[in-house]
Backbone as numpy.savetxt, mean C-alpha at the origin, in Angstrom:
# Nx Ny Nz CAx CAy CAz Cx Cy Cz
18.14 -4.97 -13.06 17.64 -5.66 -11.76 18.08 -4.80 -10.60
17.24 -4.94 -9.64 17.57 -4.11 -8.43 18.38 -4.81 -7.44
18.91 -4.17 -6.43 19.82 -4.84 -5.40 19.21 -5.98 -4.83
17.88 -5.86 -4.59 17.03 -6.95 -3.95 16.73 -8.14 -4.84
16.83 -7.84 -6.11 16.38 -8.89 -7.07 14.92 -8.81 -7.41
14.22 -7.89 -6.80 12.87 -7.81 -6.97 12.45 -6.59 -7.87
11.47 -6.65 -8.70 11.02 -5.43 -9.47 9.52 -5.51 -9.54
8.87 -4.37 -9.77 7.51 -4.25 -9.84 6.98 -4.94 -11.13
5.93 -5.69 -11.16 5.20 -6.16 -12.31 4.52 -5.17 -12.94
3.91 -5.47 -14.16 3.25 -4.49 -15.04 2.07 -3.90 -14.28
1.11 -4.80 -13.64 0.01 -4.24 -12.90 0.44 -3.38 -11.76
1.33 -3.72 -10.98 1.86 -3.00 -9.86 2.37 -1.52 -10.26
3.10 -1.60 -11.40 3.67 -0.32 -11.93 2.48 0.62 -12.38
1.46 0.04 -13.02 0.34 0.84 -13.40 -0.37 1.47 -12.22
-0.61 0.66 -11.23 -1.19 1.18 -9.98 -0.38 2.16 -9.23
0.92 1.94 -9.20 1.82 2.88 -8.49 1.90 4.14 -9.20
1.82 4.12 -10.57 1.83 5.35 -11.43 0.71 6.36 -11.03
-0.31 5.91 -10.34 -1.52 6.80 -10.01 -1.16 7.43 -8.67
-0.02 7.24 -8.03 0.32 7.73 -6.75 1.19 9.01 -6.84
1.21 9.75 -5.77 2.08 10.82 -5.52 3.50 10.36 -5.78
4.30 11.30 -6.21 5.76 10.98 -6.55 6.54 10.48 -5.33
6.20 11.00 -4.28 6.88 10.50 -2.99 6.57 9.00 -2.71
5.24 8.69 -2.90 4.91 7.34 -2.57 5.68 6.38 -3.69
5.60 6.84 -4.91 6.37 6.01 -5.96 7.81 5.89 -5.61
8.48 6.92 -5.14 9.88 6.92 -4.69 10.12 5.99 -3.58
9.17 6.00 -2.52 9.27 5.28 -1.19 9.12 3.76 -1.70
8.06 3.37 -2.32 7.77 2.03 -2.60 8.87 1.40 -3.52
9.36 2.17 -4.41 10.27 1.61 -5.33 11.73 1.46 -4.64
12.02 2.32 -3.82 13.23 2.23 -2.97 13.15 1.01 -2.11
12.08 0.92 -1.44 11.87 -0.21 -0.57 12.02 -1.53 -1.17
11.31 -1.62 -2.28 11.38 -2.97 -3.04 12.77 -3.28 -3.58
13.54 -2.22 -4.08 14.88 -2.46 -4.61 15.97 -2.57 -3.55
15.71 -2.20 -2.29 16.66 -2.14 -1.28 17.18 -3.64 -1.08
18.46 -3.76 -0.81 19.04 -5.08 -0.70 18.48 -5.85 0.61
17.95 -5.16 1.52 17.40 -5.78 2.75 15.92 -5.91 2.68
15.27 -5.81 1.50 13.87 -5.94 1.33 13.55 -7.47 1.71
12.58 -7.72 2.76 12.33 -8.94 3.18 11.54 -9.90 2.22
10.91 -9.31 1.21 10.13 -10.17 0.29 9.79 -9.29 -0.91
9.33 -10.01 -1.93 8.74 -9.28 -3.08 7.52 -8.57 -2.67
7.00 -7.68 -3.36 5.65 -6.89 -2.96 4.87 -6.71 -4.20
3.51 -6.45 -3.96 2.66 -6.20 -5.08 1.75 -5.08 -4.55
1.43 -4.12 -5.54 0.56 -2.98 -5.27 -0.88 -3.43 -5.45
-1.69 -3.30 -4.54 -3.12 -3.62 -4.51 -3.86 -2.48 -5.03
-3.68 -1.37 -4.51 -4.48 -0.13 -5.00 -3.48 1.06 -4.90
-3.71 1.99 -5.73 -3.18 3.40 -5.80 -4.34 4.24 -5.63
-4.66 4.98 -6.82 -5.79 5.76 -6.83 -7.13 4.99 -6.89
-8.18 5.42 -6.21 -9.38 4.81 -6.31 -10.46 5.78 -6.58
-11.43 5.56 -7.53 -12.39 6.53 -7.89 -13.45 6.54 -6.69
-14.34 7.50 -6.60 -15.30 7.53 -5.64 -16.21 6.28 -5.83
-16.52 5.87 -7.03 -17.26 4.72 -7.25 -16.62 3.44 -6.63
-15.35 3.31 -6.84 -14.69 2.10 -6.29 -14.68 2.24 -4.79
-14.48 3.49 -4.21 -14.53 3.62 -2.79 -15.92 3.31 -2.20
-16.99 3.65 -2.99 -18.32 3.31 -2.48 -18.53 1.81 -2.35
-17.93 1.01 -3.39 -18.08 -0.40 -3.42 -17.36 -0.97 -2.17
-16.19 -0.53 -1.92 -15.40 -1.01 -0.73 -16.11 -0.58 0.58
-16.71 0.67 0.63 -17.37 1.05 1.91 -18.58 0.15 2.09
-19.30 -0.18 1.07 -20.54 -1.11 1.20 -20.27 -2.47 1.73
-19.02 -3.00 1.40 -18.63 -4.31 1.83 -18.72 -4.46 3.37
-19.48 -5.38 3.80 -19.66 -5.66 5.28 -20.74 -4.76 5.83
-21.38 -3.87 5.03 -22.47 -3.10 5.45 -23.72 -3.42 4.71
-23.73 -3.04 3.39 -24.91 -3.46 2.55 -24.59 -4.57 1.58
-23.34 -4.92 1.56 -22.92 -6.07 0.66 -22.23 -7.12 1.50
-22.16 -8.32 1.16 -21.51 -9.43 1.81 -20.01 -9.16 1.97
-19.51 -9.83 3.12 -18.01 -9.52 3.30 -17.76 -8.91 4.62
-16.52 -8.68 4.94 -16.11 -8.05 6.17 -15.88 -6.50 5.75
-16.01 -5.71 6.69 -15.74 -4.35 6.63 -14.21 -4.08 6.27
-13.91 -3.43 5.18 -12.45 -3.22 4.81 -12.17 -1.78 4.84
-12.99 -0.80 5.06 -12.73 0.52 5.14 -13.66 1.32 5.86
-13.28 2.30 6.53 -14.29 3.28 7.26 -14.34 4.52 6.50
-13.79 4.57 5.37 -13.79 5.86 4.57 -14.99 5.81 3.52
-15.79 6.77 3.56 -16.74 6.84 2.59 -16.08 7.52 1.32
-16.87 7.50 0.19 -16.22 8.07 -1.04 -15.96 9.60 -0.80
-14.71 9.93 -1.27 -14.19 11.29 -1.14 -13.41 11.35 0.16
-13.52 10.45 1.12 -12.86 10.60 2.38 -11.50 9.93 2.48
-11.24 8.96 1.52 -10.01 8.18 1.56 -8.92 8.92 0.90
-7.63 8.82 1.39 -6.46 9.43 0.75 -6.25 8.87 -0.68
-6.90 7.60 -0.87 -6.75 6.86 -2.22 -7.54 7.77 -3.19
-8.56 8.52 -2.89 -9.39 9.23 -3.71 -8.93 10.45 -4.35
-7.72 10.93 -3.80 -7.09 12.19 -4.32 -6.33 11.84 -5.67
-6.11 12.88 -6.45 -5.28 12.62 -7.65 -4.09 13.58 -7.63
-2.91 13.24 -7.68 -2.46 11.70 -7.58 -2.88 11.13 -6.13
-2.91 9.90 -6.01 -3.32 9.25 -4.81 -2.26 9.63 -3.71
-2.68 9.93 -2.58 -1.90 10.23 -1.42 -1.75 8.99 -0.64
-2.23 7.76 -1.08 -2.16 6.58 -0.40 -1.90 5.38 -1.33
-1.37 4.35 -0.87 -1.11 3.10 -1.55 -1.36 1.93 -0.62
-1.77 0.82 -1.24 -1.99 -0.43 -0.56 -1.02 -1.25 -1.20
-0.13 -1.89 -0.33 1.00 -2.85 -0.87 1.10 -4.03 0.14
1.25 -5.10 -0.39 1.30 -6.37 0.43 2.52 -7.19 -0.08
2.99 -8.02 0.79 4.13 -8.96 0.40 3.57 -9.89 -0.76
4.41 -10.30 -1.45 4.14 -11.33 -2.63 4.96 -12.46 -2.32
4.37 -13.63 -1.90 4.99 -14.76 -1.26 4.64 -15.88 -2.13
5.61 -16.66 -2.58 5.26 -17.98 -3.38 4.27 -17.72 -4.52
4.41 -16.64 -5.18 3.56 -16.36 -6.30 2.20 -15.88 -5.99
2.02 -15.32 -4.74 0.74 -14.83 -4.31 0.82 -13.70 -3.32
-0.12 -12.71 -3.47 -0.08 -11.73 -2.45 -0.49 -12.29 -1.08
0.18 -11.81 -0.08 -0.10 -12.39 1.29 -0.68 -11.24 2.23
-1.72 -11.48 2.89 -2.37 -10.58 3.95 -1.98 -11.08 5.28
-1.12 -12.01 5.37 -0.74 -12.59 6.72 0.23 -11.62 7.41
-0.15 -11.26 8.67 0.65 -10.40 9.50 2.15 -10.74 9.62
2.35 -12.11 9.65 3.78 -12.57 9.77 4.60 -12.19 8.56
3.96 -11.92 7.44 4.61 -11.43 6.26 4.53 -9.91 6.22
3.45 -9.36 6.61 3.31 -7.84 6.49 4.09 -7.15 7.46
4.23 -7.55 8.77 5.12 -6.89 9.67 6.56 -6.68 9.26
7.27 -7.61 8.78 8.64 -7.38 8.37 8.63 -6.35 7.25
7.66 -6.46 6.25 7.74 -5.52 5.13 7.42 -4.15 5.71
6.44 -3.90 6.65 6.20 -2.67 7.23 7.44 -2.07 7.86
8.08 -2.82 8.69 9.47 -2.39 9.41 10.37 -1.89 8.38
10.44 -2.64 7.35 11.44 -2.30 6.33 11.05 -0.99 5.55
9.73 -0.88 5.14 9.24 0.37 4.50 9.52 1.63 5.48
9.27 1.42 6.81 9.48 2.48 7.74 10.93 2.92 7.74
11.85 1.98 7.74 13.21 2.31 7.68 13.64 3.11 6.50
13.06 2.61 5.30 13.40 3.30 4.06 12.77 4.65 4.03
11.61 4.81 4.43 10.93 6.14 4.50 11.78 7.11 5.35
12.24 6.67 6.50 13.14 7.54 7.39 14.44 7.85 6.71
15.07 6.87 6.02 16.26 7.19 5.23 16.07 8.20 4.15
14.80 8.18 3.43 14.54 9.08 2.38 13.96 10.44 2.86
13.64 10.49 4.13 13.04 11.72 4.65 11.61 11.86 4.24
10.96 10.74 3.95 9.53 10.78 3.54 8.69 10.46 4.71
7.74 11.27 5.06 6.89 10.99 6.25 5.62 10.30 5.79
5.57 9.01 6.16 4.52 8.14 5.78 3.91 7.56 7.06
2.63 7.26 6.93 1.91 6.65 8.00 1.49 5.34 7.56
1.59 4.28 8.37 1.26 2.87 8.15 -0.01 2.57 8.74
-0.99 2.10 7.94 -2.27 1.71 8.42 -2.30 0.57 9.55
-1.34 -0.24 9.55 -1.10 -1.35 10.51 -1.04 -0.70 12.01
-0.62 0.51 12.12 -0.56 1.23 13.45 -1.91 1.68 13.85
-2.91 1.68 13.05 -4.26 2.15 13.42 -5.07 1.06 14.18
-6.02 1.47 14.94 -6.95 0.67 15.65 -7.43 -0.48 14.77
-7.92 -0.09 13.60 -8.49 -0.94 12.65 -7.47 -1.97 12.14
-6.18 -1.61 12.06 -5.11 -2.42 11.65 -5.19 -2.80 10.08
-5.04 -1.86 9.35 -4.90 -1.98 7.82 -3.47 -2.14 7.39
-3.11 -3.31 7.42 -1.57 -3.66 7.17 -1.09 -3.35 5.80
-1.92 -3.23 4.81 -1.53 -2.98 3.47 -1.42 -1.44 3.17
-2.07 -0.59 3.96 -2.24 0.78 3.69 -0.95 1.67 4.16
-0.53 2.49 3.19 0.39 3.57 3.49 -0.14 4.95 2.97
0.03 6.02 3.76 -0.19 7.28 3.08 0.79 8.32 3.62
0.78 9.41 2.83 1.76 10.52 3.16 1.14 11.35 4.34
1.89 11.58 5.35 1.40 12.39 6.43 0.97 13.76 5.99
0.00 14.15 6.57 -0.61 15.54 6.22 0.24 16.69 6.92
């Protein structure tokens, strides 16, 4: 067991395994750190172009709200291994998209990234405000 008491579930581990080694190292260190503010779950690692097309269509040609501005092949998730990961807090047995849960998690991940010397960008700092998204700086 980690210092935080949290560990990745099977699905999160599978999704994280599709990501660049630095993302794997960062997210695992953040989750296991004793100051981790909550459990976490991986929503996406690598996405195929077909999966990206489905997400891009949402809010445009399909029902729902717009969730990405990246067309297939334009997302850092579309590379292999993925240069991006979507991670959210896991609160009371469910993933949470609430900013009051995401912000403390993001502050924590930023501190861990700095400690590890990993340059990562948080989507919550973007105008669109994608609180789940992290990618390696180019």
